[in-house]
mmCIF file of the C-alpha atoms, coordinates in Angstrom:
data_MODEL
# 
_entry.id   MODEL 
# 
loop_
_atom_site.group_PDB 
_atom_site.id 
_atom_site.type_symbol 
_atom_site.label_atom_id 
_atom_site.label_alt_id 
_atom_site.label_comp_id 
_atom_site.label_asym_id 
_atom_site.label_entity_id 
_atom_site.label_seq_id 
_atom_site.pdbx_PDB_ins_code 
_atom_site.Cartn_x 
_atom_site.Cartn_y 
_atom_site.Cartn_z 
_atom_site.occupancy 
_atom_site.B_iso_or_equiv 
_atom_site.pdbx_formal_charge 
_atom_site.auth_seq_id 
_atom_site.auth_comp_id 
_atom_site.auth_asym_id 
_atom_site.auth_atom_id 
_atom_site.pdbx_PDB_model_num 
ATOM 1   C CA . MET A 1 1   ? 0.000   0.000  0.000   1.00 0.00 ? 1   MET A CA 1 
ATOM 2   C CA . LYS A 1 2   ? 2.831   2.398  0.843   1.00 0.00 ? 2   LYS A CA 1 
ATOM 3   C CA . LYS A 1 3   ? 4.435   1.720  -2.528  1.00 0.00 ? 3   LYS A CA 1 
ATOM 4   C CA . ILE A 1 4   ? 1.232   2.594  -4.380  1.00 0.00 ? 4   ILE A CA 1 
ATOM 5   C CA . VAL A 1 5   ? 0.875   5.874  -2.505  1.00 0.00 ? 5   VAL A CA 1 
ATOM 6   C CA . LEU A 1 6   ? 4.529   6.696  -3.109  1.00 0.00 ? 6   LEU A CA 1 
ATOM 7   C CA . LEU A 1 7   ? 4.203   5.925  -6.832  1.00 0.00 ? 7   LEU A CA 1 
ATOM 8   C CA . ALA A 1 8   ? 1.085   8.094  -7.064  1.00 0.00 ? 8   ALA A CA 1 
ATOM 9   C CA . ILE A 1 9   ? 2.894   11.022 -5.430  1.00 0.00 ? 9   ILE A CA 1 
ATOM 10  C CA . VAL A 1 10  ? 5.910   10.629 -7.729  1.00 0.00 ? 10  VAL A CA 1 
ATOM 11  C CA . ALA A 1 11  ? 3.626   10.487 -10.776 1.00 0.00 ? 11  ALA A CA 1 
ATOM 12  C CA . LEU A 1 12  ? 1.792   13.662 -9.728  1.00 0.00 ? 12  LEU A CA 1 
ATOM 13  C CA . LEU A 1 13  ? 5.012   15.531 -9.075  1.00 0.00 ? 13  LEU A CA 1 
ATOM 14  C CA . SER A 1 14  ? 6.459   14.423 -12.405 1.00 0.00 ? 14  SER A CA 1 
ATOM 15  C CA . PHE A 1 15  ? 3.337   15.543 -14.244 1.00 0.00 ? 15  PHE A CA 1 
ATOM 16  C CA . GLY A 1 16  ? 3.415   18.960 -12.579 1.00 0.00 ? 16  GLY A CA 1 
ATOM 17  C CA . SER A 1 17  ? 7.083   19.409 -13.382 1.00 0.00 ? 17  SER A CA 1 
ATOM 18  C CA . ALA A 1 18  ? 6.593   18.410 -17.027 1.00 0.00 ? 18  ALA A CA 1 
ATOM 19  C CA . ASN A 1 19  ? 3.680   20.824 -17.319 1.00 0.00 ? 19  ASN A CA 1 
ATOM 20  C CA . ALA A 1 20  ? 5.730   23.701 -15.906 1.00 0.00 ? 20  ALA A CA 1 
ATOM 21  C CA . GLN A 1 21  ? 8.542   22.985 -18.348 1.00 0.00 ? 21  GLN A CA 1 
ATOM 22  C CA . LYS A 1 22  ? 6.130   22.849 -21.267 1.00 0.00 ? 22  LYS A CA 1 
ATOM 23  C CA . ASN A 1 23  ? 4.891   26.339 -20.398 1.00 0.00 ? 23  ASN A CA 1 
ATOM 24  C CA . GLY A 1 24  ? 8.384   27.747 -20.039 1.00 0.00 ? 24  GLY A CA 1 
ATOM 25  C CA . GLY A 1 25  ? 8.281   27.447 -16.265 1.00 0.00 ? 25  GLY A CA 1 
ATOM 26  C CA . ARG A 1 26  ? 5.705   30.192 -15.873 1.00 0.00 ? 26  ARG A CA 1 
ATOM 27  C CA . GLN A 1 27  ? 1.976   30.389 -16.171 1.00 0.00 ? 27  GLN A CA 1 
ATOM 28  C CA . ARG A 1 28  ? 0.176   33.093 -18.078 1.00 0.00 ? 28  ARG A CA 1 
ATOM 29  C CA . MET A 1 29  ? -2.140  35.298 -16.107 1.00 0.00 ? 29  MET A CA 1 
ATOM 30  C CA . THR A 1 30  ? -5.790  35.382 -17.119 1.00 0.00 ? 30  THR A CA 1 
ATOM 31  C CA . VAL A 1 31  ? -7.350  38.574 -18.435 1.00 0.00 ? 31  VAL A CA 1 
ATOM 32  C CA . GLU A 1 32  ? -9.097  39.014 -15.107 1.00 0.00 ? 32  GLU A CA 1 
ATOM 33  C CA . GLU A 1 33  ? -5.830  38.655 -13.185 1.00 0.00 ? 33  GLU A CA 1 
ATOM 34  C CA . GLN A 1 34  ? -4.024  41.098 -15.475 1.00 0.00 ? 34  GLN A CA 1 
ATOM 35  C CA . VAL A 1 35  ? -6.769  43.719 -15.226 1.00 0.00 ? 35  VAL A CA 1 
ATOM 36  C CA . SER A 1 36  ? -7.089  43.213 -11.467 1.00 0.00 ? 36  SER A CA 1 
ATOM 37  C CA . ASN A 1 37  ? -3.361  43.839 -11.164 1.00 0.00 ? 37  ASN A CA 1 
ATOM 38  C CA . LEU A 1 38  ? -3.652  47.015 -13.243 1.00 0.00 ? 38  LEU A CA 1 
ATOM 39  C CA . LYS A 1 39  ? -6.667  48.164 -11.235 1.00 0.00 ? 39  LYS A CA 1 
ATOM 40  C CA . LYS A 1 40  ? -4.737  47.848 -7.983  1.00 0.00 ? 40  LYS A CA 1 
ATOM 41  C CA . GLN A 1 41  ? -1.519  49.437 -9.217  1.00 0.00 ? 41  GLN A CA 1 
ATOM 42  C CA . LEU A 1 42  ? -3.109  52.241 -11.238 1.00 0.00 ? 42  LEU A CA 1 
ATOM 43  C CA . ASN A 1 43  ? -6.194  52.840 -9.091  1.00 0.00 ? 43  ASN A CA 1 
ATOM 44  C CA . LEU A 1 44  ? -8.503  52.434 -12.098 1.00 0.00 ? 44  LEU A CA 1 
ATOM 45  C CA . THR A 1 45  ? -12.112 53.530 -12.057 1.00 0.00 ? 45  THR A CA 1 
ATOM 46  C CA . ASP A 1 46  ? -14.845 50.992 -12.764 1.00 0.00 ? 46  ASP A CA 1 
ATOM 47  C CA . LYS A 1 47  ? -15.342 52.486 -16.227 1.00 0.00 ? 47  LYS A CA 1 
ATOM 48  C CA . GLN A 1 48  ? -11.605 52.231 -17.018 1.00 0.00 ? 48  GLN A CA 1 
ATOM 49  C CA . THR A 1 49  ? -11.543 48.672 -15.709 1.00 0.00 ? 49  THR A CA 1 
ATOM 50  C CA . GLU A 1 50  ? -14.445 47.702 -17.946 1.00 0.00 ? 50  GLU A CA 1 
ATOM 51  C CA . LYS A 1 51  ? -12.851 49.210 -21.064 1.00 0.00 ? 51  LYS A CA 1 
ATOM 52  C CA . ILE A 1 52  ? -9.419  47.744 -20.318 1.00 0.00 ? 52  ILE A CA 1 
ATOM 53  C CA . THR A 1 53  ? -10.955 44.315 -19.712 1.00 0.00 ? 53  THR A CA 1 
ATOM 54  C CA . ALA A 1 54  ? -12.523 44.509 -23.188 1.00 0.00 ? 54  ALA A CA 1 
ATOM 55  C CA . LEU A 1 55  ? -9.165  45.522 -24.717 1.00 0.00 ? 55  LEU A CA 1 
ATOM 56  C CA . TYR A 1 56  ? -7.305  42.663 -23.023 1.00 0.00 ? 56  TYR A CA 1 
ATOM 57  C CA . THR A 1 57  ? -10.016 40.164 -24.001 1.00 0.00 ? 57  THR A CA 1 
ATOM 58  C CA . ASP A 1 58  ? -9.782  41.239 -27.657 1.00 0.00 ? 58  ASP A CA 1 
ATOM 59  C CA . PHE A 1 59  ? -5.998  41.086 -27.497 1.00 0.00 ? 59  PHE A CA 1 
ATOM 60  C CA . GLN A 1 60  ? -6.072  37.572 -26.093 1.00 0.00 ? 60  GLN A CA 1 
ATOM 61  C CA . LYS A 1 61  ? -8.482  36.427 -28.819 1.00 0.00 ? 61  LYS A CA 1 
ATOM 62  C CA . LYS A 1 62  ? -6.210  37.881 -31.504 1.00 0.00 ? 62  LYS A CA 1 
ATOM 63  C CA . MET A 1 63  ? -3.226  36.038 -30.043 1.00 0.00 ? 63  MET A CA 1 
ATOM 64  C CA . GLN A 1 64  ? -5.089  32.724 -29.917 1.00 0.00 ? 64  GLN A CA 1 
ATOM 65  C CA . GLU A 1 65  ? -6.677  33.028 -33.358 1.00 0.00 ? 65  GLU A CA 1 
ATOM 66  C CA . GLY A 1 66  ? -3.563  34.363 -35.025 1.00 0.00 ? 66  GLY A CA 1 
ATOM 67  C CA . GLY A 1 67  ? -1.814  31.014 -35.272 1.00 0.00 ? 67  GLY A CA 1 
ATOM 68  C CA . GLU A 1 68  ? 1.863   31.425 -36.024 1.00 0.00 ? 68  GLU A CA 1 
ATOM 69  C CA . LYS A 1 69  ? 2.710   35.091 -35.673 1.00 0.00 ? 69  LYS A CA 1 
ATOM 70  C CA . SER A 1 70  ? 6.174   36.455 -35.995 1.00 0.00 ? 70  SER A CA 1 
ATOM 71  C CA . ARG A 1 71  ? 7.857   38.010 -33.003 1.00 0.00 ? 71  ARG A CA 1 
ATOM 72  C CA . GLU A 1 72  ? 7.533   41.383 -34.709 1.00 0.00 ? 72  GLU A CA 1 
ATOM 73  C CA . GLN A 1 73  ? 3.780   40.966 -35.249 1.00 0.00 ? 73  GLN A CA 1 
ATOM 74  C CA . MET A 1 74  ? 3.286   39.997 -31.610 1.00 0.00 ? 74  MET A CA 1 
ATOM 75  C CA . ARG A 1 75  ? 5.351   42.952 -30.437 1.00 0.00 ? 75  ARG A CA 1 
ATOM 76  C CA . SER A 1 76  ? 3.284   45.260 -32.629 1.00 0.00 ? 76  SER A CA 1 
ATOM 77  C CA . GLU A 1 77  ? 0.042   43.847 -31.172 1.00 0.00 ? 77  GLU A CA 1 
ATOM 78  C CA . ARG A 1 78  ? 1.357   44.351 -27.609 1.00 0.00 ? 78  ARG A CA 1 
ATOM 79  C CA . GLU A 1 79  ? 2.368   47.946 -28.388 1.00 0.00 ? 79  GLU A CA 1 
ATOM 80  C CA . ASN A 1 80  ? -1.065  48.602 -29.865 1.00 0.00 ? 80  ASN A CA 1 
ATOM 81  C CA . LEU A 1 81  ? -2.707  47.263 -26.701 1.00 0.00 ? 81  LEU A CA 1 
ATOM 82  C CA . ALA A 1 82  ? -0.448  49.422 -24.506 1.00 0.00 ? 82  ALA A CA 1 
ATOM 83  C CA . ASN A 1 83  ? -1.305  52.507 -26.568 1.00 0.00 ? 83  ASN A CA 1 
ATOM 84  C CA . GLN A 1 84  ? -5.029  51.819 -26.286 1.00 0.00 ? 84  GLN A CA 1 
ATOM 85  C CA . VAL A 1 85  ? -4.761  51.300 -22.525 1.00 0.00 ? 85  VAL A CA 1 
ATOM 86  C CA . ASN A 1 86  ? -2.655  54.451 -22.198 1.00 0.00 ? 86  ASN A CA 1 
ATOM 87  C CA . ALA A 1 87  ? -5.351  56.473 -23.993 1.00 0.00 ? 87  ALA A CA 1 
ATOM 88  C CA . LEU A 1 88  ? -7.808  55.590 -21.213 1.00 0.00 ? 88  LEU A CA 1 
ATOM 89  C CA . LEU A 1 89  ? -5.568  56.740 -18.350 1.00 0.00 ? 89  LEU A CA 1 
ATOM 90  C CA . ASN A 1 90  ? -5.134  60.109 -16.653 1.00 0.00 ? 90  ASN A CA 1 
ATOM 91  C CA . ASP A 1 91  ? -1.668  61.682 -16.426 1.00 0.00 ? 91  ASP A CA 1 
ATOM 92  C CA . GLU A 1 92  ? -0.809  60.158 -13.040 1.00 0.00 ? 92  GLU A CA 1 
ATOM 93  C CA . GLN A 1 93  ? -1.907  56.702 -14.186 1.00 0.00 ? 93  GLN A CA 1 
ATOM 94  C CA . LYS A 1 94  ? 0.038   57.073 -17.447 1.00 0.00 ? 94  LYS A CA 1 
ATOM 95  C CA . ALA A 1 95  ? 3.241   57.729 -15.521 1.00 0.00 ? 95  ALA A CA 1 
ATOM 96  C CA . ALA A 1 96  ? 2.662   54.683 -13.294 1.00 0.00 ? 96  ALA A CA 1 
ATOM 97  C CA . TYR A 1 97  ? 1.755   52.506 -16.321 1.00 0.00 ? 97  TYR A CA 1 
ATOM 98  C CA . LYS A 1 98  ? 4.907   53.577 -18.135 1.00 0.00 ? 98  LYS A CA 1 
ATOM 99  C CA . LYS A 1 99  ? 6.993   52.684 -15.079 1.00 0.00 ? 99  LYS A CA 1 
ATOM 100 C CA . MET A 1 100 ? 5.289   49.258 -14.875 1.00 0.00 ? 100 MET A CA 1 
ATOM 101 C CA . GLN A 1 101 ? 6.078   48.589 -18.532 1.00 0.00 ? 101 GLN A CA 1 
ATOM 102 C CA . GLU A 1 102 ? 9.710   49.586 -18.098 1.00 0.00 ? 102 GLU A CA 1 
ATOM 103 C CA . GLN A 1 103 ? 10.074  47.286 -15.084 1.00 0.00 ? 103 GLN A CA 1 
ATOM 104 C CA . ARG A 1 104 ? 8.459   44.409 -16.967 1.00 0.00 ? 104 ARG A CA 1 
ATOM 105 C CA . ARG A 1 105 ? 10.716  44.897 -19.980 1.00 0.00 ? 105 ARG A CA 1 
ATOM 106 C CA . GLY A 1 106 ? 13.761  45.087 -17.725 1.00 0.00 ? 106 GLY A CA 1 
ATOM 107 C CA . GLY A 1 107 ? 12.773  41.808 -16.065 1.00 0.00 ? 107 GLY A CA 1 
ATOM 108 C CA . GLN A 1 108 ? 12.377  40.087 -19.412 1.00 0.00 ? 108 GLN A CA 1 
ATOM 109 C CA . CYS A 1 109 ? 15.881  40.997 -20.439 1.00 0.00 ? 109 CYS A CA 1 
ATOM 110 C CA . LYS A 1 110 ? 17.651  40.384 -17.129 1.00 0.00 ? 110 LYS A CA 1 
ATOM 111 C CA . GLY A 1 111 ? 16.030  37.475 -15.391 1.00 0.00 ? 111 GLY A CA 1 
ATOM 112 C CA . GLN A 1 112 ? 15.634  34.846 -18.063 1.00 0.00 ? 112 GLN A CA 1 
ATOM 113 C CA . GLY A 1 113 ? 19.212  34.068 -19.031 1.00 0.00 ? 113 GLY A CA 1 
ATOM 114 C CA . ARG A 1 114 ? 18.750  34.624 -22.736 1.00 0.00 ? 114 ARG A CA 1 
ATOM 115 C CA . GLY A 1 115 ? 20.418  37.946 -23.116 1.00 0.00 ? 115 GLY A CA 1 
ATOM 116 C CA . GLN A 1 116 ? 23.160  38.414 -25.692 1.00 0.00 ? 116 GLN A CA 1 
ATOM 117 C CA . GLY A 1 117 ? 24.169  35.088 -27.141 1.00 0.00 ? 117 GLY A CA 1 
ATOM 118 C CA . GLN A 1 118 ? 22.333  32.852 -24.701 1.00 0.00 ? 118 GLN A CA 1 
ATOM 119 C CA . GLY A 1 119 ? 19.336  32.072 -26.901 1.00 0.00 ? 119 GLY A CA 1 
ATOM 120 C CA . ARG A 1 120 ? 18.082  28.703 -28.009 1.00 0.00 ? 120 ARG A CA 1 
ATOM 121 C CA . GLY A 1 121 ? 20.578  26.294 -29.424 1.00 0.00 ? 121 GLY A CA 1 
ATOM 122 C CA . GLN A 1 122 ? 23.607  28.243 -28.279 1.00 0.00 ? 122 GLN A CA 1 
ATOM 123 C CA . ARG A 1 123 ? 25.768  27.157 -25.413 1.00 0.00 ? 123 ARG A CA 1 
ATOM 124 C CA . ASN A 1 124 ? 27.986  29.091 -23.073 1.00 0.00 ? 124 ASN A CA 1 
ATOM 125 C CA . ASN A 1 125 ? 31.323  27.327 -22.918 1.00 0.00 ? 125 ASN A CA 1 
# 
């Protein structure tokens, strides 16, 4: 009986680990989570939250329906979303949103170990 329980635990842990690796080790936030985060950090009004939720929902649909998009196309779509969100914000919120974007971009470059020559298929010797 102990062996069966142990095997079940090992199988569950292995499945969870494989799933995390398949997703790049991170999970994508839902539209609701993303907008909730923005609402907290930018102190959005209910009207802003509603409009931004619609923008993020449309963006997510475009990404899912788009099939194979180039990196440039995806970047362009993200910039378009950011510009649309920015248009809904007041000056104070715009400054905070810009700072959030800069921090996020900085984290993408620094924390993932793929900066300058460390991309896929290349090894550091």
